[in-house]
N, C-alpha and C positions, 0 to 999 in steps of 0.2 A: 739140728735146726736151728736150737737156740743160740749156738754158738755163733752161728753164720749171722743171726740178730746183733749177736753180741758186738763183733765185730763191725758191723755197719754203724751202730750206734756210738762207737770209738771213733769210728772215721769221721762223722758228723762232726761229733765234739771237736775232734784234731781241726777239720777244717772252720769251724767257727773261732776257735781260738788262733789259728794261722792267719784269717782274714783280719783277725784285731789286731794281730801283731802282738800277742799276749801270751805266748807259750812259755816266755822264761826261758830258764836254761834246760838243758836236757834233763837234770833232777828235776826240776819245778815242773816241766810239762808233764813227765810221769807221775808226778804226784797228782797236777790236777785232773789227769784222767784217770787216775786209780790204778794205774799197772807199774810194771817194774820197768827199770831202763832199758833193760834187754829187751822185753816187749815193745816199749816205743821204736825201740829202732827197727826191730822186725815190722811193725804197721808201718813207720816210715817207707822203709824197702817197698812195702807192696802199697802203697799211693804212689811213689813211684814208678813202680810197673803200670799203675794206672794214667801214667803221665802226667802225675801233678809235678809242676815246677817248681821244686822245694828247696831251700837252703837255709844254712841257719846263718843270721846276720847276727856277729860280734857286738857293733855298734848298738844294735837294738836290743840285743840279748833276747832274741825269739827267731823262732822258726819263720820265715816269710816265702811267699810266694812270688817269681821271679816275675812272673807276668798274670793278667787277668783270667781267672780260671773259677769254674765253680762246679762244685759237686752234686751230682743228682742219682737218684737210685730210686727204683719202684716200677711199677707197673700204670702205663698209661692207656686210657682210653681212645679207641680208634672210632674216626669220621668219617663216613662216606661221603665227602662232599665231591663233586666232578672226578670220581673213581680215585681219587686220592685222600691216603689216611694221614690224617697230621696227630700227633702227640703233642699232649698238654706236658710241659715240664715241672716238674714239682721241685722245688729246692729246699733242702733238709737245711732252714736257718731255725734258731731258736732267738 
């Protein structure tokens, strides 16, 4: 269970740094996340499978999103308004 939470925390940090265009080179990004470069690329593969439109921008020297996206994860309360349930979105931003 702890491993899942750790992966989610890493994805949250990745998302923040990518949005800020502050990942740096792959080596710097791995260092900022306190993971190996190999694990960084595994995590990038995971978020791509979750439909993250990510690429490395050589000019900015940062990973970037190619379109506006947000990462959300968690359980949401359900409301019974007029026979419809409406989730509350929780954004993982720091």
